[in-house]
N, C-alpha and C positions, 0 to 999 in steps of 0.2 A: 504494500500500500504506500502510495506517495502522499505525504502530508500536504495540506493546503498551505499556500504561502504564509498566511497569518500564523498558522501553527509552527511552521518552520522558523519564522522570525522569532517567535516566543521561545522556542527551544534554543536557538542560537544565543539569545540574550541570557537565558537561564544558565546555559552551559558556560558562557563567557564569565558571568559573575562568579561561578564556582571555580573555574580554572584560574582566573586572575587573583583570586583570594586563596588559592592553594587548597581548596576544600574538595578533596578527592571523594569523600563519601557522597556529597551532594552531586558532584559531577557524574559519578557512576549512576546514582539514583535518577538523574534527569533522563539519561538515555535508556536505562532499563524500564522506567515507567512509560516512556514514549513508545518503546517497543511493545510493552504489554498492552498498550492501548491501540496497537495496530499500525504504528508508523513503521515502514519498512526499514530493514537494517541498511540497505544501500542508501536510502535517503538520509539516515542518521550519519552514516560514514561520510558521504560526499556533500550533503547540503547543510549539515549541522557541524560535525566535528571539523571538517575541512574548512568551513567558513570561519569557525572560531580560530583555527590556526592561522588563517590569512590575516585575521585581525591582530593576532599576536605579533606577526611580522610588521604590520603597519604601525602598531603602537610602539614597537621597539625603534623603528626608523624615525618616528616623530619624537623620540626621547621621552616617551611617557611610560616605558617599561625599561628596566635595567637588563643587562645581559643575563644576570642570574635569574631574574623574573621570567625572561623569555625562555631560558632553558628549563626552568621549573614547569612552566605552562606546557611546553612541548612534551616533557616527560609525562605530565599528568594526562595529556591527550592520548599519548601512547598507551597508558594503562587503561584508559576508558575503552580504547579499541580492543585491547586484550580482553577486557571484561566481556564485551559483546561477543568476541570470538569464542571464549570459553562457554558462555551461555548457549551459543548455537551448537557447539560440539556436544555439550551435555544433553541437549534436547533431541538432537538428531542422531546421535550415536555414530556408527561407522559410516552411514550414508550409502548411496548407491555407487554404481560404477562411474568413475570420473570421465569427463569428456576427453581428457588427454592430460599430459603432464608438461608444465612449463616452469621456467625459472624466472623469478623476479629479483633483480639485483641493482644496487647502486654502483655507479662508476667508482673505480678506485680513487680515493681522495675525497669522495662526496659523502659528507656527514649528515646531510639533510635526508634522513631515512623515512620520515613520515609519509611523504607522497608515495613512495614505493610500497609502504605497508598498506596504504589505502587501496592501491591497485591490486595487491595480493589478496586482500580480503574480498574485494568485489569479484575477482575471478573465482575465488572459492565459492562465493555465493552463487555464481553462475555455473558451478559444477566442475570446475577444473581442479586437478591436483596441482598444487603450487608449492615449489621449493622457494621459500623467501630467504635470501641470503643477507639482507640488511645493508648497513652502511659500509662504505670503504672496502669493497671486495676487490682484492688484487686480481688482475686479469688472469694470471696463470692459475690461480685457485678457482676462478670461475670456469675456465676451460677444463680443468681437471674434474670439476663437479659435473659438467655436461657430459664428459666421457663416461662417467660412472652411472649417470641416471638416464641417459637417452632422452633428454628433454626435447620436445618438439619445437620450442622457440625460447628465446631469451627476451625478456622485457627489461630494457636497460634504462635506469632512471638517473637524471642529472638535474640539479638545480643551479649549480655554480658553473657559469660559462668557462671559467678558467680550467675546468676539468675536460674540456672538449678534446684536446690532444690525446688525453688518456682514453676518452670514450672512443676515439677513432681507432686506437690500438685494440680496444676490446671488441668493437664491431668487426674489424678485420680478422681477429683471432677466432671469434665464434664462427664466422662464415667459413673460415679455412677448414673447420672440421664438420662443415655441412649443416650448421644450426643457424636458422634465420634470426635476425635481430629486429625488434621493434623498439624504437627510442621514444622517450617521453620525458617531460619536465621542462622547466623554464630555460635550462641551459641550451636547449636545442632551438630556441627562438619561438616566437608566438605563432609562426606559420610553419614551423618545422624545417626552416631553411638549412639549419646546420645539420640536422639529421640526414637530410637529402645529400648535402655536400659531403658528409663523411661516409656515405655509402650504405646507410642503414636500409634494410629491406622495407620497413614501414615506419611511420611516425603517427603518434596519437596525441591529441592535445589534453586528454584527461582520461580518467579511469573508465568511464562509460564508453568512450570512443575506443579505448584499447580493447575492451571486451568485445565490442562489435567487430573490430578488425580481426581479432583473433578467431572469432566465430567463423569468419569467411575463409580463414586459412592463410598462412604465409608461404610464399614460394620457397622451396628448399634451395639454398645456394649450391653452386657446383664447386666442391673443394678443389677440383682440378684447375679451375679458372682462377688461380692464385694471382694476387695483385699486390703491388707495393702501395703504401699509403700515399706516396707522392703521385701515384697515378690518379688519385681522386683530387689532389690539390697540387697541380703542377707549379704554382707560384712558389712553393716551398723550396724549389731549386735555387732560389737566390740566397738562401741561408740567413736571411734577416731574422726570421723567427728563432732559429737556433742561437744566433748571437745574443739577441735580447734576452731569451729565456735563460741562457747560461750565465749572462752578465748581470743578472738582477741585483745581486748583493752589491756589486761594484757600482752600478748605476744609482742605487739608493744612497750609498755613502757619498758619492760625488754630488748628487743633487742636494743632499742635506747641507753639504759645505757651501754650495753655490747659493742656497736659499738664505744664508746669513746676510748676503748683500742684496739679493733680489726681494726678500720679504723680511725687513728689519725686525718686525715684532717677534720673529722666531728667537731672536737673541735673548729675549726675556722669558722664554718658555722654561718651565720646570723640567726636571729629568723625565717625569712621567709624561708630560706633554710632548717632549721631544721623541720619546719612545712611541707614543701614539702617532705622531707625524711620520716617523720612519715606517710604521706599519701601513699607514695610508699610502705612502710612496711605493711601498712594496706591492700593494694591491694595484696601483696605477700601472706599474711596470708589467705586472702579471697580466692585466687585461690588455695592455698594449701588445704583449707577445701573443696572446690568444687572438686578438684582432688580426695580427699578421698571419697567424696560422690559417684562419678561415677567410682572410682577405676581405674583411667587411668593416668599414669605418663605423657603421651603426652600432656594432657591439661595443666599441670603445666609447663613443659619444653617449650612448644610453647609460653606460656605467658611470661616466663622469657626471651626468645630470643627477643620477640617483645619489651618488656620493656627495654632490654639492648640497642636495636637500638634507641628507643625514647630518652633514657638518653644520649647516645653518641652523638646524634644530638644536644643535649643541653650542650655538654661539660662536662658531668658527667661520670666518669669512671665506666664501667660495673663491675670492680672488687669489687666495694663497695657492690654489691649484693652478691658476694661470701662470704664476711664477714658477711653479714646479715643472709645468710642461715646457716653459721656456728654457729651463736648465737642461731638461732632457733633450730638447731640440739641439742644443749646442753639442751635447755628448754624442748624439746620433746624426750629426750633420752629413755623414757620408752614406747614409742609408735612406734612399728615396722613399720607400714605402713607409718607413717609420716616420719620416718627416711629414709625409702627407697625413698620416693618422694624427700626429701631434698637432698639426695646424688645424685640422678639422675639429679636434677636441678643444683647442684654444678658442676657435670661432664659436663653438657651441656654448662654452662657458661665458664668453664675452657678451653674447647675445641675451643671456639670462638677465632678468631684472635684478637690480641690487637688493640684497637682503638687509635686514636690520644689522646683522653682524658686519656686513661690508661697510655700511654707511657710518657705523660707529668707530671705524678704525681710520 
């Protein structure tokens, strides 16, 4: 049963209040009571729990939740999902013959596991036998698992775009042993552009779409038609991605030094503030490298805009990022694709309206 919108909104509000206050008993009771009243488990998973988790992310970005609160809320949502799954298993017993066997896994280095968990539970509801491998699954362990289980397909989840190079390796490795790959998650782009660019067999925007695609069947790749990753992305031959990715630590150190002159307020930063600034610079370089990997400026500019909003919510002027990009331009002056991306990023930040943090400095 699908709950009417008014009921769904009320459930989201009730679960949000419980989650944000760390009230696990009430959180579990909200979803169990709704299920007992006839609200479908898929609706609870995707329209209630997932909606609350989305709000958790938005509230953290707006600096209305701390990192610790965000982690606690995510862990509580995980336990609510587990409670639903345990109730289902207790009531249904062994169940019937599964439709088939699939593996759901996060990309190596991807620690946002909740989206993949939601996909796994929806597929189980729809009759599939699911091996859920969780967060940060190394590619060689994923391939070993596929060898031992004979899964019909892999559903590969990624939320962090910086894990796209690793996802590419996983896609290629799975296909090399004849297992098709469906990619999903924000890392692969809102329209799946990066999933297609990296050679995934299918892409799905959400759990319901993934279940529908899987029901139609995925074409089995030909292991004999082996390819190199550069075949998918021929621009990698220029080695710019390799240089930037391997030089990240050096680029961050040199940029921090240059920022002393380009952004004078940095000189007054505390040790903790300088450490946070170095972390932000590391993320900028990592996203620059990833944009080089997929050859898409939008990946870089979208990240910069999001980061600017996060910094402004914390009282940090976004113009500090413009200075950082200028310092990186100087260091990467001999790399044309990198320069193009950095200049696109500078233009995107310059075109943003000034924030309170900018005008007060």
